[in-house]
N, C-alpha and C positions, 0 to 999 in steps of 0.2 A: 379321730379324736386324739387329743393332745396327749403326748408320753412325757411326763415329768420325772421318770425315774434316772435320768442322767444325773452323775455328779462330775463335777469340774473342779479342780485345784489348780492353784497357782504353782508353777514352777519356775526357778530361776533360771538365767541364761544357759543355754544348752541343755535344759531340761534338768538341771541340778535340784535337789530336793532340800539343800541347807544353805544358808549365809551366815557369814562371819563378819562383824563390824567392829570397830573401836572408836572410842570418843575420848579426847583428853583436852583438859581446859588449862586456859591462863596464860599459855605461851611463855613458858619458863626455860631456862637454859637447859634443864634436863632433857626437853624435847629434841635436843639435838642428837643424844645418844639414843633415845627411843626411836627416832626417825630411821637412824642407820639399823637398828635391830629389825624394825618393821619391813624395811626394804629387802634385808637379807633373807627374810622368809617369804617376800611377796605377798604381804598383807597390807591393807590399805586401812586408814585411820581417818577421822575427822578431828581437827584441831581448832578449838573454840577460843577465840582471841577477842581479848578487850584492846580498845583503842585510845583510851585516855588516862592510861597508867603506866606507860613505858617509864617516865622517868623514875619511879620509885620501885627498884628491884625488889624491896621488902623482904619478908622473912623467907620466901620462897623462890628468890633468886629469878625474878622476871628478866626476859631478855629486853634489849633496847630495842627501838624501833629498827635500827639498821641490822641488828642480828635477825630479828624475825622476819624481816623482808629476805634477807639473804637465805634463811632456810627453808621458807614457805613457797617463794616466788616461782620457783619453777619444778617444785616437787610433784609427785604423783598423787599426793593426798589432798583432801578437800579442806578449806578453811570456813568456818562459820562464827557466827556471832556468839558473844558472851557478855554484852552490854557494854557500854562505852566506859563506865566507870565501875563495873562490877557491883551494882547496888542490889539490894534486896527489892525486887520489883513490887512485892506485895506490901511494902512499907513506904512507897512513895506515891504520889499523885498520877492520875492517868497521862497528864502532861509530860511528867517527867519519865513515865515508862516509854512514851513514844520517843522522847529526846534521846533515851538511852539507846534505843534500837536504830532510829533514824541516824544519829551521829555514828554509832558503830558501823552500820551498813555504808554511809556514805564513804567513811574512811576506808574500810576494806576494799569496797568497789572500785574506788579510786587508785588506790594504792596497789592493787593487785591486778586490775584490770580484767575482773571477771564478777559475774552475778553471785552474790551471797545472800541466799535465801534459807539456810539453815541456822539453828541456834541450839544452846544449851543454856537453860536458867542457871544465873548466878546463884549459889545457895540452893537449887532446886526449887526457888519460890515461884509459885504462879497460883492463879485462879481462874474462874471461867471469864471475868472481865478481861484478864490480861491475854488470854487466849484468843478472844474476840478481836481484841486490838492488834494482835500480832498478824492475825489472817488479814485484816484491813491494811496492815503495813508491808503485806507480800512475804511474809515468813511463811514457808512452806511446812517446816517442821520443828519442834523444840523438845529437847531431851530433859526429863525430870532427873532426880535421883532416888526414885523409888524402885526398888529392886523386885524383880517377879520371880526370879529363879526358874524361869520358864522360857521358852523358845517360840512364843506366839508374836504375829505381828500386829502392832498397834491398831486399835479401832480408830483412834484419834492421834494422828501425827504431831499435834500441838500439845499432847500429853504423852509423849513417848516415853515409856517407862523400859529402862534398860534390863537385861536379865541380871546383872550383877556389877558390883565395883571388885577391882581387881583384888581388894583385899578381903573379899568374902570368905568366910572360913569353909564354905563349901565349893569354892571355885574348883577344886580338882573333880570333885565328884560330878558338878554340872559340866564341865569340859568331857568328862569321860561318857557321861550320858549323851551328850551332843554327837560324840564321836562314835558311840557303840550302838546307837538305836536310831531308826529312821522311820519317817512317816509310812514307808513302803511296808513296813512290818505290820501296820494297823490295817484292820478290815473296813472301818468307817472314818476315822479320825485321821485323814490322810494330809493334812495342812502342812506345808512347807515350814522348815525350822530357820529360826532367825536367832543367832547367839549374839548378844550385844554386850560389850564389856567396856566398861568406861573407869576414869581414874584421873590421877594429876602425875605426871611423871616426876616432880620432885618427890613423891612419896618413895620412890625406890631409892633415892639419895638418902632421904631422911631415916629410911629404916635399913638402909645397905642391903637391900634384898631384890636387885635387878634379876635375879633367877626367877623370880615369880612370873615376870613377862616371858622370859626365854622358855621356861617349863610350859607354860600355857601354849605358845606357839609351836613348842615342839609337838605337843599334842594335837593341836586342831590345825596346824598349818600343814600345806602341801597335800591337800586331799581332793581327789577327783571330782568328789560328789559335794564339794563345797565351793559356794561363790564368795569371793574376797572382795567386800566392795565398801565404799564410804558410805556415811549415812545418807547423803545426798543421793548417790546411785540407787539406793534401796528405794528411797522415798520416790523418787522418779519412776522407778521400774513398777512399784506396788500401785502408784497412783495410775499409770498407765493401764494396768490390769483391771483397777476397778472402775475404769472409763469404757472399757470393752462395751459394745453395742451388740445386744442379743436378738436373735429373731424370735418371732412368736412361738414357734414349735421348738425353740432351743437347739436348733440343728446348725443354724448359721451364726457366725459370730464376725463382727467387723472392728477391726483394730485401727482407730483414728489417730493414733499417737504416730510418732517418729521413731520409736523403739520396736525392735522385734521382740515378742514375747512369746512365752512358753506355758502351756498348760497340760493337765493330765486329765484326760475324759474317759471314763469307764477304764481306768487303768493303762490307757494308751497315750502316749504323749505326743502332742501337737506343736508345730512350729507356726506362731501367727506373725506373718511378715507385717512390717510398718505399712499402713494405709491400704490393707488388703482385706477382703472378705474371704473366711474359710468355712468349708462346710463339713461337719464331722461325719465320720463313718458311722452308720446306723446298724 
């Protein structure tokens, strides 16, 4: 008789129960200072770059093409799409949406010699048709501007809603809740936490409040129970977890991915090596 009483939960690398990620848009000069701060804390970020507006420094002091390359070419962070011309995708035709994404992706992949499969929607603008088109264009995930205030993983990575913007009035409360609570404290709802903060680094200059990011990282950085990852690393890991293949009696699991994964099963943590089948303890 089949036993269906087992509960399995995703755990991040080394069995961690929490992940923290950042996402900053537009490729502006203030990213230089932000990147140094992030590196000093060992935290990772995804920087979402346009490719057709370099000549126009604009109101927010965009970097030149050369500055952008010098900053991001050899850093430990991820670069992702933000549209070729930073257009409202919901206000243009499907052809123009495709042009925005393809031109942006072609430029970044050619310039930086890496695959670029992530994105942040300019102005947070998207709809069902755009999500479908992005999937067909090879985009794996795309971040919105809709704050959840929570730590749940996205059901749909092409509508990836962040936890909050760094100007959120509840940022300190959210960060404290992330640090001081744990899925391990729960009897049933033991899903891993993801804390996702986004923004524009020029806002720190505009508001003269760089302490916001350092205060946040003072609180959430340097913790053994937190995985500090880029958006893309989180997508890859969760996608690999969701692609696990399960035996009919729920005791065998095969990991077809190239990533080592971690799961909690009946409150015991298991390591699932890449390309291997694991049998859970009964």
